[in-house]
VOPAGU-2260 file (C-alpha; in pm, 1 decimal, decimal comma):
REM VOPAGU-2260
SITE   aa  ch    i         X         Y         Z
SITE  UNK   A    0    5766,9    1945,3    1403,6
SITE  UNK   A    1    5733,9    1605,1    1237,8
SITE  UNK   A    2    5796,1    1302,4    1458,7
SITE  UNK   A    3    5997,7    1006,3    1326,6
SITE  UNK   A    4    5687,2     789,0    1343,5
SITE  UNK   A    5    5482,9    1038,4    1139,7
SITE  UNK   A    6    5761,3    1056,1     883,2
SITE  UNK   A    7    5770,5     677,8     857,7
SITE  UNK   A    8    5394,3     661,3     812,9
SITE  UNK   A    9    5408,1     928,9     541,7
SITE  UNK   A   10    5688,0     745,8     359,3
SITE  UNK   A   11    5493,1     421,1     380,7
SITE  UNK   A   12    5186,2     583,9     229,7
SITE  UNK   A   13    5398,0     735,5     -46,4
SITE  UNK   A   14    5550,2     396,9    -124,6
SITE  UNK   A   15    5213,0     222,2    -140,6
SITE  UNK   A   16    5077,9     502,9    -358,8
SITE  UNK   A   17    5377,0     459,1    -589,0
SITE  UNK   A   18    5317,6      83,9    -603,7
SITE  UNK   A   19    4953,6     149,6    -692,8
SITE  UNK   A   20    5062,0     391,3    -967,8
SITE  UNK   A   21    5308,8     137,1   -1106,5
SITE  UNK   A   22    5037,5    -128,3   -1102,4
SITE  UNK   A   23    4803,8     107,0   -1287,9
SITE  UNK   A   24    5074,8     169,3   -1548,5
SITE  UNK   A   25    5131,0    -205,4   -1578,7
SITE  UNK   A   26    4759,1    -261,2   -1633,4
SITE  UNK   A   27    4733,9      17,2   -1891,2
SITE  UNK   A   28    5022,7     -93,6   -2111,7
SITE  UNK   A   29    4940,0    -464,3   -2085,2
SITE  UNK   A   30    4571,9    -425,0   -2166,5
SITE  UNK   A   31    4622,3    -165,0   -2440,5
SITE  UNK   A   32    4540,8    -324,3   -2779,3
SITE  UNK   A   33    4546,8    -668,9   -2615,6
SITE  UNK   A   34    4291,9    -820,8   -2855,5
SITE  UNK   A   35    4400,4    -630,4   -3166,6
SITE  UNK   A   36    4709,2    -836,4   -3246,2
SITE  UNK   A   37    4680,2   -1133,2   -3477,7
SITE  UNK   A   38    4712,2   -1478,9   -3324,6
SITE  UNK   A   39    5069,5   -1565,2   -3410,9
SITE  UNK   A   40    5266,9   -1887,3   -3448,2
SITE  UNK   A   41    5310,1   -2007,2   -3088,6
SITE  UNK   A   42    4973,7   -1863,1   -2988,3
SITE  UNK   A   43    4810,0   -2095,9   -3237,9
SITE  UNK   A   44    4969,5   -2392,9   -3062,9
SITE  UNK   A   45    4848,0   -2261,9   -2727,9
SITE  UNK   A   46    4498,2   -2263,8   -2877,0
SITE  UNK   A   47    4540,2   -2620,6   -3002,7
SITE  UNK   A   48    4694,2   -2748,2   -2678,5
SITE  UNK   A   49    4420,5   -2581,3   -2472,4
SITE  UNK   A   50    4141,2   -2730,4   -2683,7
SITE  UNK   A   51    4298,9   -3076,9   -2688,7
SITE  UNK   A   52    4443,4   -3062,9   -2337,9
SITE  UNK   A   53    4603,2   -3369,6   -2181,1
SITE  UNK   A   54    4800,9   -3392,7   -1858,3
SITE  UNK   A   55    5083,6   -3562,9   -2048,5
SITE  UNK   A   56    5179,5   -3221,8   -2188,3
SITE  UNK   A   57    5512,3   -3117,7   -2029,8
SITE  UNK   A   58    5380,5   -2759,8   -1983,2
SITE  UNK   A   59    5028,5   -2819,5   -1853,1
SITE  UNK   A   60    4958,5   -2519,8   -1628,8
SITE  UNK   A   61    4838,5   -2260,2   -1881,8
SITE  UNK   A   62    4668,4   -2514,4   -2106,2
SITE  UNK   A   63    4475,2   -2664,6   -1814,9
SITE  UNK   A   64    4364,4   -2321,4   -1694,7
SITE  UNK   A   65    4252,3   -2228,5   -2045,9
SITE  UNK   A   66    4071,7   -2558,5   -2095,0
SITE  UNK   A   67    3885,3   -2572,8   -1765,5
SITE  UNK   A   68    3849,9   -2206,9   -1660,5
SITE  UNK   A   69    3884,3   -1968,1   -1953,3
SITE  UNK   A   70    3724,6   -2152,9   -2243,8
SITE  UNK   A   71    3378,1   -2196,0   -2084,1
SITE  UNK   A   72    3360,3   -1825,3   -1993,8
SITE  UNK   A   73    3551,6   -1626,5   -2256,9
SITE  UNK   A   74    3611,6   -1876,7   -2534,7
SITE  UNK   A   75    3955,1   -1924,5   -2687,5
SITE  UNK   A   76    3999,7   -1637,1   -2926,9
SITE  UNK   A   77    4233,4   -1340,4   -2879,3
SITE  UNK   A   78    4097,4   -1229,6   -2540,9
SITE  UNK   A   79    4054,1   -1574,9   -2392,7
SITE  UNK   A   80    4399,3   -1689,8   -2501,4
SITE  UNK   A   81    4576,0   -1383,5   -2359,8
SITE  UNK   A   82    4384,4   -1310,4   -2041,5
SITE  UNK   A   83    4594,6   -1532,4   -1811,9
SITE  UNK   A   84    4933,6   -1412,6   -1945,4
SITE  UNK   A   85    4815,4   -1052,0   -1906,3
SITE  UNK   A   86    4690,4   -1113,4   -1551,6
SITE  UNK   A   87    5017,3   -1282,1   -1453,8
SITE  UNK   A   88    5217,4    -996,6   -1603,6
SITE  UNK   A   89    5017,0    -738,3   -1411,6
SITE  UNK   A   90    5032,7    -934,5   -1084,5
SITE  UNK   A   91    5413,2    -952,5   -1099,4
SITE  UNK   A   92    5448,8    -578,3   -1028,3
SITE  UNK   A   93    5267,3    -554,6    -689,4
SITE  UNK   A   94    5373,9    -906,3    -589,5
SITE  UNK   A   95    5745,5    -831,2    -624,0
SITE  UNK   A   96    5714,0    -504,3    -433,3
SITE  UNK   A   97    5505,8    -657,8    -154,2
SITE  UNK   A   98    5748,1    -943,1     -89,2
SITE  UNK   A   99    6055,6    -719,4    -103,2
SITE  UNK   A  100    5888,6    -477,5     137,1
SITE  UNK   A  101    5835,1    -766,9     378,2
SITE  UNK   A  102    6210,5    -823,7     355,1
SITE  UNK   A  103    6287,2    -458,2     445,9
SITE  UNK   A  104    6388,8    -383,1      87,0
SITE  UNK   A  105    6128,1    -115,8      26,3
SITE  UNK   A  106    6313,0     117,8    -208,3
SITE  UNK   A  107    6466,0    -180,2    -384,5
SITE  UNK   A  108    6117,2    -323,3    -426,3
SITE  UNK   A  109    5983,9      -5,6    -585,6
SITE  UNK   A  110    6278,7      19,1    -823,7
SITE  UNK   A  111    6244,6    -347,7    -923,2
SITE  UNK   A  112    5867,8    -318,8    -969,7
SITE  UNK   A  113    5915,0      -9,7   -1186,6
SITE  UNK   A  114    6170,3    -182,3   -1410,4
SITE  UNK   A  115    5935,0    -478,3   -1452,8
SITE  UNK   A  116    5632,2    -259,0   -1522,7
SITE  UNK   A  117    5813,9     -70,2   -1799,5
SITE  UNK   A  118    6002,6    -363,0   -1951,9
SITE  UNK   A  119    5928,0    -417,4   -2322,1
SITE  UNK   A  120    6006,6    -787,6   -2287,8
SITE  UNK   A  121    5768,7    -827,2   -1996,4
SITE  UNK   A  122    5493,7    -635,9   -2178,6
SITE  UNK   A  123    5544,4    -855,2   -2485,1
SITE  UNK   A  124    5500,9   -1181,7   -2296,2
SITE  UNK   A  125    5210,5   -1036,3   -2096,5
SITE  UNK   A  126    5027,9    -979,7   -2425,9
SITE  UNK   A  127    5132,2   -1308,0   -2587,3
SITE  UNK   A  128    4924,6   -1623,6   -2543,7
SITE  UNK   A  129    5206,3   -1831,8   -2403,5
SITE  UNK   A  130    5317,6   -1934,2   -2055,7
SITE  UNK   A  131    5627,3   -1719,1   -2004,1
SITE  UNK   A  132    5465,4   -1446,0   -1793,6
SITE  UNK   A  133    5353,6   -1725,2   -1559,0
SITE  UNK   A  134    5710,5   -1858,9   -1549,1
SITE  UNK   A  135    5837,2   -1509,0   -1467,7
SITE  UNK   A  136    5582,1   -1457,1   -1188,2
SITE  UNK   A  137    5632,5   -1791,2   -1016,4
SITE  UNK   A  138    6011,9   -1784,1   -1057,6
SITE  UNK   A  139    6017,0   -1440,4    -893,7
SITE  UNK   A  140    5791,3   -1557,9    -609,7
SITE  UNK   A  141    6008,1   -1867,7    -564,0
SITE  UNK   A  142    6332,8   -1672,9    -536,8
SITE  UNK   A  143    6188,1   -1405,5    -308,4
SITE  UNK   A  144    6026,6   -1668,8     -86,8
SITE  UNK   A  145    6367,0   -1835,0     -44,0
SITE  UNK   A  146    6510,2   -1496,2      54,4
SITE  UNK   A  147    6227,0   -1463,0     305,9
SITE  UNK   A  148    6302,5   -1803,9     451,7
SITE  UNK   A  149    6669,6   -1720,5     494,0
SITE  UNK   A  150    6594,7   -1386,6     661,0
SITE  UNK   A  151    6279,3   -1463,8     860,6
SITE  UNK   A  152    6298,6   -1841,9     917,0
SITE  UNK   A  153    5921,1   -1880,9     901,7
SITE  UNK   A  154    5750,5   -2184,4     754,0
SITE  UNK   A  155    5515,9   -1971,1     545,2
SITE  UNK   A  156    5806,5   -1851,5     331,3
SITE  UNK   A  157    5920,5   -2208,3     270,9
SITE  UNK   A  158    5567,5   -2318,2     176,5
SITE  UNK   A  159    5539,6   -2026,8     -66,7
SITE  UNK   A  160    5873,2   -2122,4    -219,0
SITE  UNK   A  161    5766,4   -2485,3    -264,3
SITE  UNK   A  162    5430,4   -2394,3    -420,2
SITE  UNK   A  163    5581,2   -2129,2    -649,1
SITE  UNK   A  164    5861,8   -2359,0    -762,4
SITE  UNK   A  165    5618,6   -2636,4    -854,0
SITE  UNK   A  166    5391,3   -2396,8   -1043,7
SITE  UNK   A  167    5687,4   -2242,3   -1226,6
SITE  UNK   A  168    5803,5   -2582,6   -1351,5
SITE  UNK   A  169    5447,8   -2681,7   -1445,6
SITE  UNK   A  170    5426,4   -2361,5   -1649,2
SITE  UNK   A  171    5744,0   -2443,3   -1842,6
SITE  UNK   A  172    6054,6   -2656,3   -1772,8
SITE  UNK   A  173    6281,8   -2356,4   -1836,5
SITE  UNK   A  174    6216,5   -2277,3   -1467,1
SITE  UNK   A  175    6399,8   -2593,6   -1359,5
SITE  UNK   A  176    6746,1   -2426,4   -1341,8
SITE  UNK   A  177    6595,1   -2147,8   -1127,9
SITE  UNK   A  178    6434,3   -2391,9    -887,7
SITE  UNK   A  179    6743,0   -2611,6    -872,7
SITE  UNK   A  180    6996,0   -2332,5    -823,4
SITE  UNK   A  181    6792,5   -2167,1    -546,8
SITE  UNK   A  182    6744,8   -2498,2    -368,3
SITE  UNK   A  183    7117,9   -2572,4    -387,1
SITE  UNK   A  184    7209,8   -2236,2    -232,2
SITE  UNK   A  185    6959,9   -2281,4      52,2
SITE  UNK   A  186    7070,6   -2641,4     112,0
SITE  UNK   A  187    7435,2   -2537,9     125,7
SITE  UNK   A  188    7355,7   -2257,0     368,5
SITE  UNK   A  189    7149,5   -2484,7     592,8
SITE  UNK   A  190    7427,7   -2743,3     599,3
SITE  UNK   A  191    7693,9   -2481,3     674,8
SITE  UNK   A  192    7486,7   -2333,6     958,4
SITE  UNK   A  193    7399,2   -2665,7    1120,3
SITE  UNK   A  194    7627,1   -2843,3    1364,5
SITE  UNK   A  195    7429,5   -3165,5    1366,1
SITE  UNK   A  196    7593,0   -3455,2    1178,3
SITE  UNK   A  197    7400,5   -3571,3     877,4
SITE  UNK   A  198    7208,4   -3244,5     846,1
SITE  UNK   A  199    7265,9   -3246,4     470,5
SITE  UNK   A  200    7094,0   -3579,3     412,3
SITE  UNK   A  201    6731,5   -3453,3     406,2
SITE  UNK   A  202    6825,3   -3184,4     155,3
SITE  UNK   A  203    7028,6   -3428,8     -53,6
SITE  UNK   A  204    6745,6   -3682,5     -63,5
SITE  UNK   A  205    6489,3   -3414,9    -155,8
SITE  UNK   A  206    6709,3   -3268,9    -430,4
SITE  UNK   A  207    6794,5   -3614,7    -562,6
SITE  UNK   A  208    6429,0   -3715,0    -578,6
SITE  UNK   A  209    6343,4   -3388,6    -754,2
SITE  UNK   A  210    6623,1   -3444,7   -1006,3
SITE  UNK   A  211    6505,5   -3798,7   -1084,3
SITE  UNK   A  212    6146,4   -3679,3   -1125,5
SITE  UNK   A  213    6261,8   -3400,1   -1357,3
SITE  UNK   A  214    6465,2   -3639,0   -1571,5
SITE  UNK   A  215    6175,8   -3882,2   -1601,7
SITE  UNK   A  216    5929,7   -3605,5   -1684,9
SITE  UNK   A  217    6141,9   -3385,5   -1910,3
SITE  UNK   A  218    6416,8   -3615,2   -2037,2
SITE  UNK   A  219    6220,4   -3716,6   -2349,7
SITE  UNK   A  220    6145,3   -3349,9   -2420,1
SITE  UNK   A  221    6514,4   -3260,2   -2405,7
SITE  UNK   A  222    6599,2   -3555,0   -2628,1
SITE  UNK   A  223    6346,8   -3440,6   -2886,8
SITE  UNK   A  224    6470,6   -3081,0   -2876,4
SITE  UNK   A  225    6828,1   -3196,0   -2930,4
SITE  UNK   A  226    6733,0   -3342,6   -3269,0
SITE  UNK   A  227    6582,7   -3017,3   -3402,8
SITE  UNK   A  228    6838,4   -2740,8   -3425,0
SITE  UNK   A  229    6716,8   -2568,1   -3740,9
SITE  UNK   A  230    6394,0   -2431,2   -3601,7
SITE  UNK   A  231    6372,0   -2054,1   -3655,1
SITE  UNK   A  232    6335,9   -1975,7   -3285,2
SITE  UNK   A  233    6638,7   -2183,9   -3184,2
SITE  UNK   A  234    6953,7   -1976,3   -3138,7
SITE  UNK   A  235    7320,1   -2053,7   -3086,4
SITE  UNK   A  236    7516,5   -1884,0   -2811,5
SITE  UNK   A  237    7606,1   -1547,1   -2967,0
SITE  UNK   A  238    7263,5   -1469,9   -3123,1
SITE  UNK   A  239    7101,4   -1594,5   -2802,2
SITE  UNK   A  240    7310,2   -1359,9   -2587,5
SITE  UNK   A  241    7246,3   -1066,7   -2824,0
SITE  UNK   A  242    6872,6   -1135,9   -2825,2
SITE  UNK   A  243    6865,0   -1146,7   -2444,7
SITE  UNK   A  244    7059,1    -819,4   -2426,6
SITE  UNK   A  245    6828,5    -663,4   -2684,5
SITE  UNK   A  246    6512,8    -760,5   -2496,3
SITE  UNK   A  247    6638,2    -671,5   -2147,2
SITE  UNK   A  248    6810,8    -352,4   -2274,2
SITE  UNK   A  249    7178,8    -282,9   -2215,2
SITE  UNK   A  250    7128,2     -35,3   -1923,2
SITE  UNK   A  251    6926,8    -289,4   -1722,9
SITE  UNK   A  252    7175,8    -571,4   -1785,8
SITE  UNK   A  253    7470,3    -346,3   -1698,9
SITE  UNK   A  254    7303,8    -226,7   -1377,4
SITE  UNK   A  255    7215,8    -586,1   -1291,6
SITE  UNK   A  256    7571,7    -714,6   -1332,8
SITE  UNK   A  257    7718,5    -426,0   -1132,5
SITE  UNK   A  258    7447,1    -471,0    -870,4
SITE  UNK   A  259    7522,2    -841,5    -835,2
SITE  UNK   A  260    7892,7    -771,7    -784,6
SITE  UNK   A  261    7836,6    -501,4    -521,1
SITE  UNK   A  262    7557,0    -686,6    -341,7
SITE  UNK   A  263    7775,9    -997,3    -315,6
SITE  UNK   A  264    8063,0    -786,8    -181,8
SITE  UNK   A  265    7856,7    -584,5      67,7
SITE  UNK   A  266    7641,4    -856,5     219,8
SITE  UNK   A  267    7841,8   -1177,4     162,6
SITE  UNK   A  268    7560,4   -1413,0     252,2
SITE  UNK   A  269    7304,9   -1648,5      99,8
SITE  UNK   A  270    7069,4   -1365,5      -4,3
SITE  UNK   A  271    7292,2   -1216,8    -277,2
SITE  UNK   A  272    7406,9   -1569,6    -360,1
SITE  UNK   A  273    7051,3   -1671,7    -452,2
SITE  UNK   A  274    7010,1   -1362,1    -669,7
SITE  UNK   A  275    7343,2   -1406,0    -848,1
SITE  UNK   A  276    7317,3   -1781,4    -895,0
SITE  UNK   A  277    6952,5   -1765,4   -1008,2
SITE  UNK   A  278    7043,2   -1505,6   -1269,8
SITE  UNK   A  279    7377,9   -1624,4   -1402,1
SITE  UNK   A  280    7359,0   -2004,3   -1372,7
SITE  UNK   A  281    7049,1   -2049,4   -1596,5
SITE  UNK   A  282    7190,4   -1795,3   -1843,0
SITE  UNK   A  283    7521,3   -1980,2   -1868,9
SITE  UNK   A  284    7344,0   -2316,7   -1885,0
SITE  UNK   A  285    7117,9   -2219,8   -2174,3
SITE  UNK   A  286    7401,6   -2047,9   -2360,1
SITE  UNK   A  287    7598,7   -2371,7   -2338,2
SITE  UNK   A  288    7302,8   -2591,5   -2432,2
SITE  UNK   A  289    7235,7   -2374,6   -2737,4
SITE  UNK   A  290    7541,3   -2531,8   -2901,2
SITE  UNK   A  291    7390,6   -2879,5   -2856,8
SITE  UNK   A  292    7015,5   -2831,2   -2896,3
SITE  UNK   A  293    6762,0   -2567,0   -2993,3
SITE  UNK   A  294    6722,9   -2297,8   -2727,4
SITE  UNK   A  295    6485,5   -2003,4   -2746,7
SITE  UNK   A  296    6563,3   -1666,8   -2590,5
SITE  UNK   A  297    6232,3   -1701,0   -2409,4
SITE  UNK   A  298    6387,4   -1974,6   -2192,9
SITE  UNK   A  299    6601,8   -1704,4   -2031,3
SITE  UNK   A  300    6290,2   -1514,5   -1923,6
SITE  UNK   A  301    6272,0   -1727,5   -1608,2
SITE  UNK   A  302    6599,7   -1569,4   -1493,5
SITE  UNK   A  303    6490,0   -1213,6   -1579,6
SITE  UNK   A  304    6333,4   -1135,7   -1234,5
SITE  UNK   A  305    6674,2   -1167,1   -1072,2
SITE  UNK   A  306    6835,5    -931,8   -1323,0
SITE  UNK   A  307    6561,4    -678,3   -1247,7
SITE  UNK   A  308    6610,3    -730,4    -873,2
SITE  UNK   A  309    6988,1    -679,8    -891,5
SITE  UNK   A  310    6940,6    -367,3   -1105,6
SITE  UNK   A  311    6675,6    -236,6    -863,0
SITE  UNK   A  312    6908,0    -299,6    -568,5
SITE  UNK   A  313    7185,6     -97,9    -735,0
SITE  UNK   A  314    6955,9     192,5    -823,9
SITE  UNK   A  315    6828,0     202,4    -465,4
SITE  UNK   A  316    7183,4     214,3    -330,8
SITE  UNK   A  317    7274,2     494,0    -571,9
SITE  UNK   A  318    6966,7     690,3    -463,3
SITE  UNK   A  319    7050,3     644,5     -95,6
SITE  UNK   A  320    7408,8     757,2    -149,2
SITE  UNK   A  321    7315,6    1082,7    -327,5
SITE  UNK   A  322    7014,8    1178,0    -112,2
SITE  UNK   A  323    7069,4    1465,7     129,4
SITE  UNK   A  324    7104,9    1369,4     497,0
SITE  UNK   A  325    6766,3    1332,2     658,4
SITE  UNK   A  326    6583,4    1341,7     324,4
SITE  UNK   A  327    6408,7    1049,1     161,3
SITE  UNK   A  328    6594,9     894,6    -134,0
SITE  UNK   A  329    6263,0     856,6    -316,1
SITE  UNK   A  330    6319,1    1138,7    -568,0
SITE  UNK   A  331    6674,5    1044,7    -674,5
SITE  UNK   A  332    6561,4     682,2    -692,0
SITE  UNK   A  333    6275,2     775,5    -923,1
SITE  UNK   A  334    6513,3     973,7   -1143,6
SITE  UNK   A  335    6755,8     679,5   -1163,7
SITE  UNK   A  336    6475,4     437,6   -1255,9
SITE  UNK   A  337    6341,7     671,7   -1524,7
SITE  UNK   A  338    6688,2     706,1   -1678,4
SITE  UNK   A  339    6746,3     330,4   -1692,7
SITE  UNK   A  340    6391,6     238,6   -1795,4
SITE  UNK   A  341    6389,1     497,8   -2073,8
SITE  UNK   A  342    6582,1     246,5   -2283,5
SITE  UNK   A  343    6246,0      70,7   -2328,0
SITE  UNK   A  344    6069,2     369,2   -2486,7
SITE  UNK   A  345    6150,9     281,7   -2847,0
SITE  UNK   A  346    6075,8     -84,5   -2786,2
SITE  UNK   A  347    5739,6     -10,0   -2627,2
SITE  UNK   A  348    5644,7     235,4   -2902,9
SITE  UNK   A  349    5735,7     -26,0   -3164,1
SITE  UNK   A  350    5551,5    -300,3   -2978,3
SITE  UNK   A  351    5227,7    -104,7   -2982,3
SITE  UNK   A  352    5254,8     -66,2   -3358,8
SITE  UNK   A  353    5257,5    -435,3   -3453,5
SITE  UNK   A  354    5243,3    -633,3   -3128,0
SITE  UNK   A  355    5580,9    -787,9   -3203,6
SITE  UNK   A  356    5424,8   -1059,9   -3416,7
SITE  UNK   A  357    5336,5   -1152,3   -3774,0
SITE  UNK   A  358    5004,0   -1025,5   -3917,8
SITE  UNK   A  359    4851,7   -1362,4   -4009,6
SITE  UNK   A  360    4497,3   -1230,2   -3969,7
SITE  UNK   A  361    4553,9    -952,2   -4225,4
SITE  UNK   A  362    4703,3   -1198,9   -4471,3
SITE  UNK   A  363    4419,2   -1448,5   -4426,1
SITE  UNK   A  364    4148,2   -1191,7   -4492,3
SITE  UNK   A  365    4339,3   -1051,0   -4792,0
SITE  UNK   A  366    4389,0   -1395,1   -4948,8
SITE  UNK   A  367    4024,9   -1496,3   -4924,9
SITE  UNK   A  368    3909,0   -1288,1   -5227,2
SITE  UNK   A  369    4233,7   -1339,2   -5419,7
SITE  UNK   A  370    4233,3   -1717,7   -5444,0
SITE  UNK   A  371    4039,5   -1884,2   -5724,2
SITE  UNK   A  372    3906,6   -2235,5   -5764,0
SITE  UNK   A  373    4237,6   -2365,1   -5902,4
SITE  UNK   A  374    4469,2   -2158,9   -5686,5
SITE  UNK   A  375    4668,9   -2289,8   -5394,6
SITE  UNK   A  376    4861,2   -2119,1   -5117,0
SITE  UNK   A  377    5195,3   -2234,4   -4985,7
SITE  UNK   A  378    5261,9   -2114,5   -4632,7
SITE  UNK   A  379    5485,5   -2201,8   -4338,6
SITE  UNK   A  380    5349,3   -2468,2   -4099,1
SITE  UNK   A  381    5084,5   -2572,5   -4354,0
SITE  UNK   A  382    4918,9   -2234,4   -4315,0
SITE  UNK   A  383    4745,3   -2331,8   -3994,0
SITE  UNK   A  384    4778,2   -1976,3   -3866,2
SITE  UNK   A  385    4582,8   -1856,9   -4172,7
SITE  UNK   A  386    4314,7   -2120,7   -4125,5
SITE  UNK   A  387    4262,2   -2005,2   -3767,1
SITE  UNK   A  388    4085,6   -1706,9   -3926,7
SITE  UNK   A  389    3966,8   -1840,9   -4265,8
SITE  UNK   A  390    3928,1   -2216,8   -4249,6
SITE  UNK   A  391    3836,0   -2255,3   -4620,1
SITE  UNK   A  392    4168,1   -2128,4   -4757,7
SITE  UNK   A  393    4339,4   -2387,9   -4984,8
SITE  UNK   A  394    4669,1   -2394,5   -4796,2
SITE  UNK   A  395    4956,0   -2641,3   -4829,2
SITE  UNK   A  396    5290,5   -2669,4   -4653,0
SITE  UNK   A  397    5569,8   -2445,5   -4779,1
SITE  UNK   A  398    5875,8   -2658,4   -4870,1
SITE  UNK   A  399    6197,0   -2562,8   -4697,8
SITE  UNK   A  400    6423,7   -2626,1   -4997,2
SITE  UNK   A  401    6422,5   -2471,3   -5344,1
SITE  UNK   A  402    6410,6   -2798,8   -5543,3
SITE  UNK   A  403    6091,2   -2916,6   -5379,4
SITE  UNK   A  404    5941,1   -2569,6   -5410,2
SITE  UNK   A  405    6027,6   -2565,4   -5781,3
SITE  UNK   A  406    5846,6   -2894,7   -5839,2
SITE  UNK   A  407    5542,6   -2789,9   -5635,2
SITE  UNK   A  408    5505,5   -2462,0   -5823,5
SITE  UNK   A  409    5534,9   -2632,8   -6163,9
SITE  UNK   A  410    5274,9   -2888,6   -6065,7
SITE  UNK   A  411    5035,1   -2661,2   -5880,3
SITE  UNK   A  412    4888,8   -2431,3   -6143,8
SITE  UNK   A  413    4920,9   -2074,9   -6013,2
SITE  UNK   A  414    5002,4   -2087,4   -5643,2
SITE  UNK   A  415    5044,9   -1807,0   -5400,5
SITE  UNK   A  416    5345,2   -1829,4   -5169,0
SITE  UNK   A  417    5334,4   -1656,1   -4829,8
SITE  UNK   A  418    5664,4   -1636,5   -4643,9
SITE  UNK   A  419    5758,8   -1476,5   -4311,5
SITE  UNK   A  420    6048,3   -1230,7   -4292,1
SITE  UNK   A  421    6144,6   -1160,6   -3931,8
SITE  UNK   A  422    6453,8    -976,3   -3809,7
SITE  UNK   A  423    6566,9    -988,4   -3447,0
SITE  UNK   A  424    6877,1    -833,1   -3290,1
SITE  UNK   A  425    7058,8    -811,0   -3621,6
SITE  UNK   A  426    6989,4   -1157,3   -3761,7
SITE  UNK   A  427    6709,1   -1312,1   -3965,6
SITE  UNK   A  428    6474,1   -1527,6   -3762,4
SITE  UNK   A  429    6391,1   -1769,4   -4045,0
SITE  UNK   A  430    6714,5   -1738,2   -4242,7
SITE  UNK   A  431    6854,2   -2079,9   -4156,5
SITE  UNK   A  432    6532,3   -2262,7   -4235,4
SITE  UNK   A  433    6411,6   -2073,5   -4543,8
SITE  UNK   A  434    6728,5   -1929,2   -4699,5
SITE  UNK   A  435    6688,3   -2133,7   -5020,1
SITE  UNK   A  436    6318,8   -2045,5   -5042,2
SITE  UNK   A  437    6389,8   -1673,3   -5015,3
SITE  UNK   A  438    6648,2   -1684,6   -5293,9
SITE  UNK   A  439    6424,0   -1892,1   -5522,0
SITE  UNK   A  440    6122,5   -1665,2   -5474,9
SITE  UNK   A  441    6323,5   -1350,6   -5541,7
SITE  UNK   A  442    6450,3   -1502,6   -5867,9
SITE  UNK   A  443    6132,4   -1665,2   -6003,6
SITE  UNK   A  444    5820,9   -1508,0   -5851,4
SITE  UNK   A  445    5663,0   -1166,5   -5823,0
SITE  UNK   A  446    5613,9    -997,0   -5488,8
SITE  UNK   A  447    5253,3    -877,8   -5499,6
SITE  UNK   A  448    5197,5    -759,9   -5143,7
SITE  UNK   A  449    5363,1    -739,2   -4805,8
SITE  UNK   A  450    5186,6    -735,0   -4471,6
SITE  UNK   A  451    5374,9    -538,8   -4210,0
SITE  UNK   A  452    5365,2    -229,9   -3989,9
SITE  UNK   A  453    5689,9     -29,7   -3981,6
SITE  UNK   A  454    5853,2     -23,5   -3641,1
SITE  UNK   A  455    6076,1     234,9   -3476,8
SITE  UNK   A  456    6352,0     -11,9   -3387,8
SITE  UNK   A  457    6564,7    -252,4   -3591,6
SITE  UNK   A  458    6314,8    -536,8   -3594,4
SITE  UNK   A  459    6081,1    -651,4   -3867,4
SITE  UNK   A  460    5768,5    -866,1   -3862,1
SITE  UNK   A  461    5661,7    -906,3   -4222,3
SITE  UNK   A  462    5467,2   -1151,8   -4435,8
SITE  UNK   A  463    5548,9   -1139,9   -4807,5
SITE  UNK   A  464    5299,1   -1267,3   -5064,7
SITE  UNK   A  465    5441,2   -1392,8   -5395,0
SITE  UNK   A  466    5254,8   -1498,8   -5710,7
SITE  UNK   A  467    5425,1   -1780,7   -5899,4
SITE  UNK   A  468    5292,8   -1889,7   -6239,8
SITE  UNK   A  469    5392,1   -2231,7   -6370,9
SITE  UNK   A  470    5368,9   -2114,9   -6734,0
SITE  UNK   A  471    5613,2   -1837,3   -6673,1
SITE  UNK   A  472    5843,5   -2084,5   -6504,4
SITE  UNK   A  473    5842,2   -2312,4   -6810,5
SITE  UNK   A  474    5913,8   -2014,9   -7040,3
SITE  UNK   A  475    6199,1   -1904,8   -6821,0
SITE  UNK   A  476    6337,0   -2258,6   -6811,0
SITE  UNK   A  477    6318,9   -2292,1   -7192,8
SITE  UNK   A  478    6493,8   -1960,9   -7241,8
SITE  UNK   A  479    6764,4   -2070,2   -7001,2
SITE  UNK   A  480    6819,8   -2397,5   -7188,6
SITE  UNK   A  481    6833,4   -2215,9   -7523,6
SITE  UNK   A  482    7091,7   -1975,1   -7392,1
SITE  UNK   A  483    7303,8   -2261,2   -7262,6
SITE  UNK   A  484    7292,3   -2446,6   -7600,2
SITE  UNK   A  485    7423,5   -2138,7   -7779,4
């Protein structure tokens, strides 16, 4: 006969073994082909900002770590640039489970950790040399530490929340709404539970000082972003919402929204309030701001831990409700997680075909033998991503309008034109910025080669190489004028 204590010990061992297996899966799919992907657009700027690091950068955490810790040991090529994002992505899986277990949410912790481990979006940012996996990790630790403070009332939880919140904001200011919304919920709860007059003043002063510091630090950044709305990665509300849904997958978002509603109804306390507010408030804020300034879907990644947590909570409750009396809900919980997480299979398979980024390295090495002494290459962002691999390439900036491009081609001998074609969630990533360029190239130049790996989903990451001859342009122009005169 098995005693209750023996059963509890066995369940605990099973849960830790499952956490270890999930961590191993997270390591495997975040390390797989980590150095094989080309350094892409934003990764190039991580390289530049890490080499030329200054503390005036509004996102200093990753760049400082790369500059002082990674560069002397690994250098700043593919591995060095991506090692911290990969480590942060891997650490998120056991960290989330461990903290939720401390809060007596063991099955919820396993379900949440599994959804994170198998998330295509999380894998993508774990393999991308940018700071968003750090934002995800520290935002998750911040929110869970606040839950620990509300449930356990120990100073260690509050210290962890403070440290994690500061690190999240230092990683990227998109964590500010997470930090602010969690602090507001805790402050409101503390004020409501205190009978001492003036108990709100310490919280109000602290929040006010934090708000002033944030405005001083990040106000100029927001002002600059508000003047650039045509950047390819800036979305308006509907494309932004569709991109978020596409990355998170519809089953996870649906489970998260249902989980938030039921958790709020069942518990009716500050714990579900922090989860709901930390998920929905930043989402609504960035959707609204997207109509005024450029907003990337990656800014919503800071809120993603709370969507995963709400979805994990719902799956755990479903498993507990269908499990036979006296039997562990582990098996039905695993089945529920597999069903929901299976929505990532196509995304993961596609990700491991092209890394979810443009093949600048392939294009750079292909252009090196093609360009002659008098040739020139027009490429987006002055071709700096090409020169990361082949510094001698004669690259110039690709104009964003057809009239300027027409003049440059006529004046430049026989240039090559390399343009990105990226599709995301049903809309073209560069369409607003390069629509005129695409039309002009299709009408006047010859597509000689495309650099892409076919995916299994509805996305495309392609570089198209066009050859444009000025002589042919003059002939075409003369023929057009002759036809008009007749």
